[in-house]
N, C-alpha and C positions, 0 to 999 in steps of 0.2 A: 668673598664676593664672586668667585669663580664657580662654575657649575658644569658638571659633565653631562652631556646630553646624548641620548641614543636616538639616532636619526635613521631613517630608511630612505635610500636613494635608488633610482633605477639602474644606475650604472655600477654601483659598488655594494648593493645589498645593505645590510644594517651596519652602522658604524657608531662608535662612540667618540664625540668631539668635545672639546672644552670651550666653553664660552666664557671668556675673561671679563670680570666686572659686571656680569649679567644681573647680579642681585642688587646692585646699586640703583637707586631711584633715578639717577641721571643716565643710566645705560640707554643707548639708542637701539640696541639689539633685542632688548627684553620683550618688547611687544611683538617682535617678528618670530619669537622662538617659543610661543605658547603651545600647549599640548593640542594635537590635531591640526596644527597649522602647516599648510603647504608653503614652503618658503624657498627662495633662492639664496644659496650661501656662497660665499667666497672663503675658501679654506687654505690656511698656510700649514705646510708639513712641519712636524716638530719630532723630537726624539720619542716621546711617549704618545700622548694624544694630539692629533692635529687640532689646529686653533681656528676657531670661527672669527674671521676678521671683519666680515660684513654680512648683513642679513636683510633680506627684503620679502615681504609677504606677497605670495602670489594668490593664494586663496585662504581666507581666515576661517571659513565655515562658522561664522558668528552665530547664526541661528542655532546650529547643533550645539554649540558650547553654552548656550542659554537654556537648554532643555535637558533636565536630569535624566530622563529616560534615553534620549539620544547619546548622552554622554556615556551611559552604561553600555549601550550597544556599540559605539564607537570604540570604547575601551576594549570590548571583547574582540572586535575585528582587528585592531591594532596588535593586541597580544598574539592573536593567531598568526598574523603576518610575521611578527617578531620570532615566533616559535618555529615557524617553518622556513625562514630565510637564513642564509648563511653570510657571514662577513666576507667581504670582497667577492661577492658573487652576483654578477649582473642578473636581474630578473625584471625585465620590463613588463611582461604580462601580469605579474603579481602587483607591480607598482600601478598599472592601469586599473586593475581590479580594485585596489584599495581606494584610489582616488575616486573612482566611480561610485563606490559604496558610500564614502564620506559625502560626496556631493548629493547623492540620493537621500541620505539621512538629513542633511542640511536643508534640502527642499521640503522634506516632510515636516520638519520643525517649523519651517517658515509658513507652512500651510498651503504651499503652491502645488503640491501633489498629495494624492491620497492613495494608500495602500496599507498593507499589514506589514509593519516593520519586522516582525518575527519571520515573515516569509522571506525578507531580504537577507536575514541572518542565515537561513538554511540554504538559500541559493549561493550566498557567498562561500559557505563552508565547502559545498560541493565543488564549486568552481576553483576554489583555493587548492582542494585536494587534487583536482585534475591538473593543475598548473605545476604543482610540486611533485608529481609522480606518484601520489598515493590514492588515485582514483579508484573507488570501489567498483566492481563489475556487477552491473544491474541489468545487462542485456542478454548475456550468454551464460549458461551453466559453467561453473568453475571445473566441472569434471569432463563431461562429454561435449562441452562448447556448443550445444545446440541452442537456439534462441529460446528464451524463457517464455512460457505461456502464461496467460493471465488466470492462474489458479494459485493456491497456496504453495509456495516454494519454501526454501530453507536458507536462512541467512547464516553466514559465518563471519563474524567480526574478525576472528584471528586470520582468516584467509582473505579477507577483504572482498567478499562478494556473495554471490548466491548460488546454491545448488538447485537444480530442477527437482521436482517432486519425486522422480525415480532415484536420482543419485544421492539426494539428501537423506534417504532412509538409512544409508549405510554409514552415516556420521553421527558422532556423539556430541560434538561441540557446535551444534547448530540449533537454530530456533525457527519456528514457523514464521513465514513473512506472508502476510495477507495481500491479495492481488491489488487492492486499492491503494495500499501503502507502497507497494512497489511501483505502481503507476505514477505516484507523486514524486517519488525518489528519481525515477527516470526522467520525468518531465523537468525537474528542477536541474538535474545534472546536464541535460542535453539542450536546454533553451536559453535564449537571451532574456535579460530582465524584462523588456517590454511585454513579452508574452506571458512571463511569469507573474508580473505584479497584478494581473487581473484574475488570477486563480482564487477560487472560493472553495477550499477544501473544507471537510467537517473538522471541527476542532479536535475530535478524538483521533482522526488520521494525522493531523498536524502534530499532535502530542507524541504519537508514536514515531513519526519521522524525526522529531526533535530528539527523542530518547535514543534512537538508533545512531543518529549522527554524533551525539554527545558521547555515547560509548565507543564509537569507532574512533573519534578523536583521542579519546583516553587511551585506547589500544595503541594508537600510533605514537602519541606524545609520551606515553607512560606517566602521565601526571595530569592533574585538573588545572586548566587555566584559571588564574587568581580572579579574573573579572566575572567568571561564571556565578560566584557567590554573590557578588554585587548585583547582578542581573536578577537573581532569584529573590534577593531582598526587595528590589524595586517591584517585582511582579506580586510579591506578597502584600506590599503597601497598596498597590492598585486594587487587588482583591478585597482588602480591608475597607478601602474607600467605597467601593461598589456596594458592599453588604451594609 
């Protein structure tokens, strides 16, 4: 009847806690410890796992959890936070970023806001990378450190940034980076969500941005997030329904 839960807190990073009796139908804690739920917990220290003694819901994100597409996106965001956070490591900015993204997804599922949810994922990825110290350099050349000009430059995933047109010629592990794609990457990285949500970039550019950030995350994490495959299956289903 007990269950071990992985939770993320602003003061202690990710933790594994045990919820005793949560599987019982009479458990008072069960409804407050659902996936994606923002809850207030009272925890007692123990020899192995600390024990959740009380739980109260702060935000349930009910609309999000009723939307399969939003569930897939939320799963991806949560998995990224789990991958980039450390146990017993305070990270309030990352906590705030995750809560904001979940609230934004919940509002979209409710129908109270309109925006492209994939845009939110790309914005979240870049801001998470900034908070956790893996921010790619999109504004200055990795070699000469001069400001990048709006022409075709050269991207290096391994180095985590961009070489200018001149410096990039001497490197073999780089790829051309179109000016329009760099512009979107810089905008997503440097702006707050209210400015980003109204962006209407061409689908081909956003696909390129998604591909770059996906491969950069793979380079940093050295593995593929499990929720990516779930997201791709959902996208495939949407395309089938459209056709």
